[in-house]
C-alpha positions in Angstrom: 116.2 74.0 124.5 114.8 72.0 121.5 114.0 73.9 118.4 110.8 73.9 116.7 111.3 73.0 112.9 107.9 71.5 112.6 105.8 74.7 114.1 108.2 77.0 112.1 107.3 75.2 108.8 103.5 75.0 109.7 103.5 78.8 110.4 104.4 79.6 106.9 101.6 77.1 105.7 99.0 78.6 107.9 100.2 82.3 106.5 99.8 81.1 102.9 96.4 79.3 103.5 95.1 82.3 105.8 94.1 79.4 108.0 95.5 78.7 111.7 94.9 74.9 111.5 98.2 73.7 110.8 99.8 75.9 113.6 97.1 74.2 116.0 98.0 70.7 114.3 101.7 71.4 115.2 101.1 72.6 118.7 99.0 69.4 119.5 101.4 67.1 117.8 104.5 68.1 119.1 106.0 65.3 121.7 106.1 66.1 125.6 109.6 67.6 126.7 111.1 67.7 130.5 109.7 70.6 132.7 113.1 72.0 132.9 113.3 72.2 129.1 111.7 74.6 126.6 111.1 75.0 122.9 112.8 77.4 120.7 110.3 79.2 118.5 111.9 81.0 115.3 110.6 82.6 112.1 114.2 82.6 110.3 117.6 81.1 110.6 120.6 81.7 108.7 120.0 78.8 106.3 117.1 78.1 103.9 113.6 78.2 105.2 113.2 74.4 105.0 110.0 72.9 104.3 111.2 69.4 104.6 108.4 68.4 107.3 105.5 69.5 104.8 104.0 67.0 102.4 105.0 67.7 99.0 101.7 69.2 98.2 102.1 71.4 100.9 105.5 72.5 99.8 104.3 73.6 96.6 101.5 75.8 98.2 104.2 77.7 100.0 106.6 77.6 97.0 103.9 79.1 94.8 103.2 82.2 97.3 106.6 82.9 98.6 109.1 81.5 96.1 107.7 81.6 92.9 110.8 81.6 90.9 112.8 78.3 91.2 116.1 80.0 91.9 114.6 81.0 95.0 114.5 77.6 96.4 117.3 75.5 97.6 117.7 71.6 97.7 114.0 71.2 96.7 112.7 71.5 100.1 113.8 75.0 101.3 113.5 78.6 100.2 116.6 81.0 100.4 114.9 84.2 101.1 114.5 86.4 104.0 111.0 87.0 105.2 110.4 90.8 104.5 111.2 90.0 100.5 109.1 86.8 101.3 106.2 89.2 102.0 107.0 92.1 99.5 107.7 94.3 102.6 104.0 93.9 103.7 104.2 95.4 107.0 101.1 93.8 108.5 102.1 90.3 107.6 105.5 90.8 109.2 104.3 92.2 112.5 101.8 89.2 112.3 104.4 86.7 112.2 106.6 88.1 115.0 103.6 88.7 117.1 102.9 85.0 116.6 106.6 84.2 117.5 106.5 86.0 120.8 103.3 84.6 122.0 103.2 80.9 121.0 104.3 78.9 123.9 108.1 78.5 124.1 111.2 81.0 123.8 111.2 83.1 121.1 114.7 83.3 119.1 115.4 86.2 116.7 118.2 86.1 113.6 120.2 89.4 113.1 118.4 91.8 111.1 114.8 90.6 111.6 114.4 93.5 114.1 114.9 95.9 111.0 113.3 94.2 108.0 116.6 93.2 106.8 116.6 91.8 102.9 118.4 89.1 101.0 120.7 89.1 97.8 119.6 86.7 95.5 122.8 87.1 93.5 124.6 84.9 95.8 124.1 81.1 95.3 122.7 79.1 98.1 122.3 79.5 101.6 124.4 82.6 101.4 121.7 84.7 99.9 120.2 85.3 103.5 123.8 85.9 105.2 123.9 89.5 104.3 125.8 92.2 106.2 123.9 94.0 109.1 122.7 97.3 107.7 123.3 99.9 110.6 123.5 103.1 108.5 122.6 104.3 104.8 126.0 104.8 102.4 128.9 102.2 101.6 129.1 99.2 103.0 126.1 100.0 105.4 128.2 100.8 108.3 129.0 97.1 108.4 132.8 98.1 107.9 135.2 100.4 106.4 136.6 97.9 103.9 135.1 95.4 101.9 132.6 93.3 103.5 133.5 89.7 103.6 129.9 88.6 103.6 127.1 89.9 100.9 125.7 93.1 100.9 122.1 94.3 99.8 122.9 97.1 97.2 119.9 98.2 95.5 116.0 97.6 95.6 113.5 98.4 98.5 115.8 96.8 101.0 119.1 98.7 100.5 120.6 100.4 103.0 119.5 103.9 102.2 115.9 102.4 102.8 116.6 100.0 105.7 119.0 100.6 108.5 119.2 100.6 112.1 120.0 104.6 112.5 117.0 105.6 110.5 114.7 103.5 112.3 116.0 104.5 115.7 114.6 107.7 115.0 111.2 106.8 113.6 108.7 105.7 116.3 106.6 103.8 113.7 109.8 101.8 112.5 109.6 97.8 112.4 112.6 98.3 114.9 110.6 100.6 117.6 107.8 98.0 117.2 109.9 94.9 117.7 111.3 96.8 120.9 107.9 97.5 122.1 106.6 93.9 121.4 109.7 92.3 123.0 109.2 94.5 126.3 105.3 93.6 126.3 106.5 89.8 125.9 108.7 90.5 129.0 105.7 91.7 131.3 103.5 88.5 130.2 105.6 85.4 131.9 102.5 83.2 131.3 103.7 83.1 127.7 106.7 81.5 128.6 106.0 79.5 131.8 102.3 79.0 131.7 100.0 76.1 130.7 98.6 76.9 127.1 95.1 75.9 125.6 93.9 77.0 122.3 90.2 78.1 121.9 87.5 78.0 119.8 86.3 81.0 117.8 83.5 81.5 115.2 85.8 83.0 112.7 88.1 80.1 110.6 90.9 82.8 110.3 91.4 83.7 113.9 94.0 81.8 116.1 93.0 82.3 119.6 95.0 80.8 122.7 95.4 81.5 126.2 98.5 80.9 128.7 98.0 80.5 132.4 100.5 80.7 135.3 100.0 81.1 139.0 96.3 82.4 138.8 97.2 85.1 135.8 96.1 84.8 132.4 96.8 86.2 129.0 94.7 85.7 125.9 96.1 86.2 122.4 94.3 86.6 119.1 95.6 86.5 115.2 93.8 86.9 112.1 95.7 85.1 109.6 93.1 86.4 107.1 93.5 89.6 104.9 89.9 90.9 105.9 88.8 92.4 109.2 86.6 90.5 111.5 84.6 90.5 114.5 85.7 87.3 116.6 83.5 85.7 119.5 85.5 83.7 122.1 84.3 81.6 125.1 86.1 82.6 128.2 84.4 80.3 131.2 86.2 82.1 134.0 85.6 85.8 133.2 82.3 87.4 133.7 80.7 88.9 130.7 81.4 92.6 131.0 84.6 92.1 132.8 87.6 94.5 131.2 90.5 92.6 129.5 93.6 94.9 129.6 95.2 95.4 126.2 98.8 94.9 126.4 99.8 95.0 122.4 97.8 95.3 119.4 98.3 96.4 115.7 95.8 99.1 116.3 94.0 101.0 119.1 90.6 99.9 119.6 88.0 100.5 122.1 87.9 98.6 125.7 87.6 94.9 125.2 84.8 93.2 127.6 84.6 89.8 128.1 81.3 88.2 126.3 81.5 90.7 123.6 82.9 90.0 119.8 86.1 91.7 119.4 87.6 93.3 116.4 90.4 92.2 114.5 91.9 93.8 111.3 93.1 92.0 108.3 96.4 90.3 109.6 95.6 92.1 112.9 96.7 90.7 116.4 95.7 91.5 119.8 97.7 90.5 123.4 95.1 90.7 126.3 95.6 90.4 130.1 92.5 88.3 131.4 91.2 89.2 134.9 92.5 87.3 137.8 90.7 84.1 138.2 89.3 84.9 141.7 87.5 87.8 140.1 85.3 85.3 138.3 
């Protein structure tokens, strides 16, 4: 297993620019690995979000958008924040990032707390700001302990335990936790994403990343709109006859049936996972 730090950093650059080009570049320039190995993809880990593989100008772009206060940065190259605070709790962009994580070629890895949108504690210095206690319930110590937590605890603001915790989200079908469970389940139904060969597809919308993965005669098409505006995107599928239905596996909204050869609707920061018809169906 090899960790994809370069792709991780370019994901955030692409998000800030509303342009998938940095993701495509990172995918195409990655070195070859043995067939029995796999890339580990991640959005956040327990340290700062390092941006050391970006140029200085690119790093400043990401800093300006996601860590405007210098106190949010570390070592001059990283951001000591978790994803939900970086994105101001924007559910659309949070889902977009984790949809990318689960569908890009490789093996997805989640840091604890990402499944509920856990925040951070900027009062704590350094990397420990993101190493906060898991919030199982509302109330004192967030159900993490009956004593004094040995790690930082978010105590106030939009990410406090009263507003972000596992117990409440388990009961809410529209919560991030339940969305993550559905997305992980959908990902398990699509072995092409982990085992298949991948290819980035051309589109007529500069904000849209379209790629497909194929394995054992089955194919999956995935689209992500990194821009805030809704679009209709045309994707060329040479092996699917116009009019053939594509089965929707996961999307941020319910749409009309998708037919090959017709433009597909994508919301701003929207995503769609689609099962392609078998190759022999033409």
